[in-house]
C-alpha positions as CSV (number, residue, x, y, z in Angstrom):
1,M,-33.3,15.9,5.7
2,K,-33.1,14.5,2.1
3,L,-31.1,11.5,1.1
4,D,-29.9,11.0,-2.5
5,I,-31.1,7.5,-3.6
6,C,-30.8,5.5,-6.7
7,E,-33.1,2.8,-7.9
8,L,-31.7,-0.8,-8.1
9,K,-33.4,-3.6,-9.9
10,V,-33.1,-6.9,-8.1
11,A,-34.9,-10.0,-9.4
12,G,-37.3,-7.9,-11.4
13,K,-38.3,-5.7,-8.4
14,S,-37.2,-2.1,-7.7
15,R,-35.2,-1.4,-4.6
16,L,-33.9,1.9,-3.4
17,H,-30.4,2.4,-2.1
18,P,-28.1,5.3,-1.3
19,C,-25.9,6.4,-4.2
20,N,-22.8,7.0,-2.3
21,W,-22.1,3.4,-1.3
22,S,-19.0,1.8,-2.8
23,V,-18.1,-1.9,-2.5
24,D,-14.8,-3.0,-1.0
25,T,-12.7,-5.4,-3.0
26,E,-11.6,-7.6,0.0
27,P,-13.9,-10.6,0.6
28,T,-15.2,-11.3,4.1
29,P,-15.4,-15.0,5.0
30,L,-19.0,-15.5,6.1
31,A,-20.1,-18.6,4.1
32,G,-22.4,-20.8,6.1
33,E,-22.6,-18.4,9.0
34,L,-25.4,-16.1,7.7
35,Q,-29.1,-16.6,8.2
36,P,-32.2,-14.4,7.8
37,S,-33.1,-12.4,10.9
38,T,-29.4,-11.9,11.8
39,W,-28.1,-8.5,12.8
40,V,-24.8,-7.6,11.1
41,K,-22.4,-4.7,11.7
42,L,-22.0,-2.4,8.6
43,L,-18.4,-1.8,7.7
44,E,-19.4,1.1,5.5
45,L,-22.4,3.4,6.4
46,P,-24.9,4.3,3.6
47,S,-24.9,7.9,5.0
48,P,-23.3,9.7,8.0
49,F,-26.7,9.6,9.8
50,S,-27.6,5.9,9.3
51,F,-27.4,3.1,11.9
52,D,-24.3,1.0,11.9
53,E,-26.2,-2.3,11.9
54,A,-28.6,-4.0,9.5
55,L,-31.0,-6.9,9.7
56,L,-30.6,-9.6,7.1
57,L,-33.9,-10.4,5.4
58,C,-33.1,-12.9,2.7
59,E,-30.2,-14.2,0.6
60,L,-30.2,-13.0,-3.0
61,S,-27.1,-14.8,-4.1
62,E,-24.0,-16.3,-2.6
63,S,-22.5,-12.9,-2.0
64,E,-25.6,-10.6,-1.7
65,W,-28.3,-10.2,0.9
66,L,-31.5,-8.1,1.1
67,A,-31.2,-6.2,4.4
68,W,-33.1,-3.6,6.4
69,I,-31.3,-0.7,8.0
70,P,-33.3,1.2,10.7
71,D,-34.3,4.7,9.5
72,C,-32.9,3.9,6.0
73,G,-35.0,1.1,4.7
74,E,-34.3,-2.0,2.5
75,T,-31.1,-2.3,0.6
76,V,-28.9,-4.9,-1.0
77,L,-25.7,-5.6,0.8
78,H,-22.7,-7.4,-0.5
79,T,-21.0,-9.7,2.1
80,R,-17.9,-7.4,1.9
81,Q,-20.0,-4.6,3.3
82,F,-20.7,-6.2,6.7
83,C,-19.6,-8.6,9.4
84,I,-21.4,-10.6,12.0
85,T,-22.1,-8.8,15.3
86,G,-21.5,-10.3,18.7
């Protein structure tokens, strides 16, 4: 299986992410609730075969997080693309 990926530059480092992701326009109220090492539920899957959860690694900005999706790898998620699990 081959995934189409694009290269994204974040803080001077290259990151790979799926090309077919789009970003919702509706904000998700999460301020103050997010921390590294938190599992979140993806509202939009990067591919039909990916996991539906991601592990937050570190905050990049007020609305973006570096995250790890099992069998997909690292990606940058906007807070509108996920919600807190549990």
